Structures are given as structure tokens and as C-alpha cells.
N, C-alpha and C positions, 0 to 999 in steps of 0.2 A: 288806338296807335293811327300814328300817319303813316310807319313804314309800313305794318300790316295794312294799311287803307291802300296804299299806295303798290304794292304787290298784289292785290287784288284786280286792283282797274287794268292794273299793265295787264296779268291775265286773262281777265274777263275782254279785253280788247286783243287779245293776240290770238285766244282762241278760237275768236272768231273769224280770223284770216287763214289757220292753217292746222293741221292733224294735231294732234300730239305725238310726240315723238318719244318711242321709249329704244335707246339704242343699247343693241349689244354690246359685250365685255370684250375683249380679246383675250385670248389666252395662246399661249406656246404649244405647239406638239406636248412639251412636258408638261404641261399645266399651269408653268406660270403666268404671271399676268404681262402682258405687252404691252406696255404703256407708249410705245411711239406708234405699233400698231393702230392702239384705239386713238390717238390722235389722227393719225392716217384715212380710219374709218369716219372720226365724227367730220371732219371737215366737210364731205360732201352733206353727210345727212345735214346740217347747219347748211349750207348754200341751197340745198331744197327747199327751206324755205317755212320748215315748221313752227305752228303756233306756240310752242314752248317746249324743249328738252326735259326728261326726265331718267337721269343717268341712275345705274346701281338700283333698277327697281326690277320686277317678274323679268322683265324681258332680259337686262341687263346680270340677268345671276345674283340679286344681291347676297342669298344664304348660302352661295359659296365665298364670300368675300370674306377675308378677318378686315379688320380695323386701320390698317396701316393702306391695304390694297385701295378701300373703301375711298380713303382719303387722296387716295393719285389719284382715282377714277373720276371722282367730283370735282377735285380742282382741273383735271384737266378739261374738265366740262365746260367749268368756266370759263377757261382761259380761250376754251377755241370756239364757246359761245359767244365771246367778247363783247357782252351787255345786248346783243342783237334781239333776244329773245331771253323771254326767264327761265329758270336752272332751277328743278324741282329733284333734289334726290329723294332716294328710297329712304326708308329706316322702318325698325322692326324690330319683332321679335315683343320681349317684355316691356314693361315700359322703362325701366330701368335701362336694360341694353337700346332700347330703343333711343333712350335718349342721351347715352353715350356717342351714338353714331348723330344724334341730330345736331348737338355740339359740332362734332368732326364736320358738317355741313356748314354749318355758321361759321366755322372761323376759314373753309375752305371757299367761301364767298357764293355761296348756294342764297335762292332769292324766297326758295319754301323747302316744305318736306311734306312726302307721301307717309302716312302713317300704313305701312301693309299691315294686314291681317295677322295678331299676336300667336305665338306657337302654340298647337296644339288644342287647347281647355275650348271650352264653350263657355260664356261668359252673361250674366245678365246688365241691361240695360247699366245700374247705376256701376257695375266694373266696366265697361266700355268709357262711360262717361270719364269715369276716372284715369281710366287708363292716356286718354286724351289731358285731362285735366293737369295731371302728372308730370307727360311731359313738356308740356304747355307752358307751366311753372319752371320749366328749369332749361329752355330759349328762346330768345327773340325771332325766332325763325316763326313765320306764318305755316301755320299745318292744314294737310287736305286729308283728311280719313277716309280710309280706304275698305269699301265693306265686299267681304268673297268671302264664301267656304263659312267657316265660327262665327266668322262678325253681320251684321245686321241690325242692323238700328230698327227702331220704333218712329212713330211721328214724332212722340212725345222725346225719344234720346237725339232727334235730330234737331227741337227745339230747344237742349238742354246745351246739346257740344256747340249748338250756334250762338250760346252764350258767354261762352271763353272768348277772351276777345281774339285771340292767334289763330282761331281754328275758321277758317276760310271757304270750307267748301266738302264735298263728301261725291271721293267718286265710286261707283256702280257697278260691281262684276256679278248680280245675281240676277239681270234679266226679267225679274218680275215686276213689270210694268205697273201693275194696278198696284202695287206697294208701295213703288216709284213714284207715282203721283201724287201718294198721300203725304209723301218724305218732300215732295217739292213744297207743297202747296203749306204744309207745317213751318217752313224756312223761312226767314226774313227774308226781304227783299236785300238781294246783293250777295245772297248766298253762292258762291259757287255749285253747279253740279256738272258731271263728267259722263260721257256714258263711258264705261270699262270692260263692256262683253268682251272676250276674246273675239276676237279677227271681226271685231265692232262694228267694223262697213253692215255687214247682215243684218245689223238693228240696227243704223244710223236712223232709220227715216220714223220706226215704232218711237226709239226712245224719242225724237227730234218734236211728236205730238204729244209727248206729255213735257214737254220744255226742257229735253238736255240732246241740246243738239252736236253740242262739243264733243270730241271724242278720240280716244287712243288709235293710232295705227298700228301694227305689228307687222303689217306692209312696207309700212313708209322704211323701217331696217333695212329690209335688204333691194327695195324696189319703191323708189319713193317715182316715181313715173309712173305709178300704175293708180298708188295711193293720191297723188296731186288730182288723178285725172276723176277719180269718184270724188274725192271732193270738190271740185268745181261744180262735176254735175249734181251733186248735193245740194250745194247752195242755190246752183242755178235750176231744181227740182226739173233737173232732165231725164224722169223717169226711162225713157228709154234708153239712154245712154249707162245708167245707174244699173237697170236691169241686164244690158248687156255686159256688163265689166261681173256684175255677182253671179249671173250662166257659164259665163268663159275664162272665171278665173276664182272667183272667191268662194262660189260652192261647194269647186272641187278642190280649193284648197284646205278649206274648212274637214271635209269629209277625207282626206288625207292626214291633216291633224288630226284628227279623231280615233284612226287607229290605234293607238300608240303612246300611252303615259307619257306627259314629260314632252310630246314633239312640239306644244304651241311656245317651246324656247330652241329646242332642238331643230327642228323643222325650220323655223326663221334663220337660224346660223346656218343649216349645209344652204340654203339658198340665197343666204348673204356671199357663199364661199365659190358656188356656182358662178356668181359675178364678180368675183376675182377680190371680192372683199376682204380685207384684213382682219378676220375676225375667230379664227382658228376654232379647236373643238370647243363643245360644251365640258364641265364640270361634271364629276356624277356628285350627286346619284342620278343625273341626266347623262345618256346614250345619244350619239347620232345614228342617223335613219342608215338602215343597211341600205346593202347595193338596188335592193328591187324597187323599194321605196323611192331612192333619190334617184334611178332613172325616170319615176313617172313623176317626180319631180320635175327633175328636168324639161320634160315637155311641158307641164304646166307651167312652167317660169315662161320658157316660149311662147307659150300660143298666150297668156296674159301680157307681154311686154309688148307683143304683136298686134294685140286691142289697142296698146297707147301709140304704135308708130315707135316702137323701141325697139331694140337690140342686149341681147345678152351680153 
């Protein structure tokens, strides 16, 4: 399909120019969706020059959104992006519900969809392939599969999903680089791969060594200055600068993130609030950080911003 090929080319080009941005979703203190705040938050995110924007995905609390909220979030992202970068919306659960979200994303103007891991059950390769096939049969959107947790493709599985005309790539969250190398070698030319490790900068060089240089950046959601500085050093193969940012910010951030389940999102949102960004609290079952962790996060954020000559 020409449209799918065009989106693939555009993504391939844009993700070489910037990190993949996974924006937070703004909620009010009473838990309601705050669209005005979301638009205000998105604008500087897009101005910071990401390679693509992925609304309503894991960092955007996809599983906390109902269908109406999801439509509003994706529509807002498309309007704020205004064609500057590709917009890839998250879809998920079982194939039937994922297809409902994919159709909403298509109607809302998204360029593609990221198929998040399905709910709860483990499945054989035949089932994982069929899941994607059924979603692809019901939407014209190009699809990117996301493997992590209970979803894990084999080399043969990747060959088979790549045969589905609208499946254009795979995002990896397992960080098993031996296995990932086998997948990249099994895929056809032009099939896209993305580094989706938690705080992907930590493993950016290792992923690039197996042919997967593009990565998502949770840090971009609250400190695009830090994310841009690391990406620039990564592109220039400036080992000393990358190591400085890893030691001074990324590694201690990951150590703090790993203390509490859900901090991969709630710590990011707390950091955004510390910078005055209008994102609000997380929704249950996630919980915002307590005062001790928040104090440590504040010091760490100041330290990271200081490394790139920025202020909070």
C-alpha cells in the first residue's frame, strides 16, 4: 500500500533526527481529563523537535483512558503536531478492543498505531501473529508491534508479521540483545525496529550495535533539554558526553524509578510537575511519589538540568 510505504519512509527519516516522544496525559486533581492542559503541555514537547510523537501509550496512561477520552487525546496530539512529525497512537487489550481504538485513532488523524501488549495471557506465536492480522484487517493504519512482558516474538514470528501489509515495525522492550539481533536479521529490508527499553538511553549504544538506533525517551516528557543533549552525543558518538549524562542523571534516575512499581510513569509525571508542566496526577492504580522520593527527584532533576546548562 502506498500510504503505508509513505508512513514507513517518513518514520524512518524522522526517527533518525530525534528521539521518539511519549507524552504524558494531563488529568485534573479530581481525576478528570484536562484537555486544555494537555494541549498546553504538548506544544513545547513538539517544539523540542522529537522524531515522532506517541500519544496515549504507556507513559500516557493508555489503560486509564476510556474511548471518548482516548479520542480527545489522539485528536489533540494530531492537531498540535500539525503534520510536523508522525503521530503514532497506542492501541491495546485483545484484538477486538485494540481494533476499536485503532479505528478511533484512524478517524482522529493518527499516522500509525503502536499495538501495546495484550491483556494478561501468554500466547503462542500463531496467536500473536493472528492478533496483529485481525487488527490489520479492520483498519488502514500502519501498525507497529510492541513486544514486552508476555509478548515475545521469535524470528519466524517476525517474518510472519512482516508479511502483513500494514505491519511496518517492532518496538522491543525485552532488552534481550541476542534475541533482538536474530529478529533484525530475520526481518525484511525496510522493517522498522525501535528501542523501547525503560529509560532507553541507558541501553542506546547496545541497541545500536545490533542495528536498532532509534529509541523512545521518557525523559523527553519532562526534560527535553536532557533528552536532546544525550541524543546529540549519541549521534556524534561522543562517548565522554554520554557517560557524563548517564552517570550524572540517567543511572541515578533509573535507580530511583526501580524502587516502586509504576514509577516508570508516576516518577516521570512528578518530574514534569516539578518543572511547572500542566500534567496533573496519575490515575489509579498508579500512585504519585511520596515526599522522600520527591525530594530526591528534585535534586536529581536539578543535577541533570545543570549538566546541560538548563534550569528548572
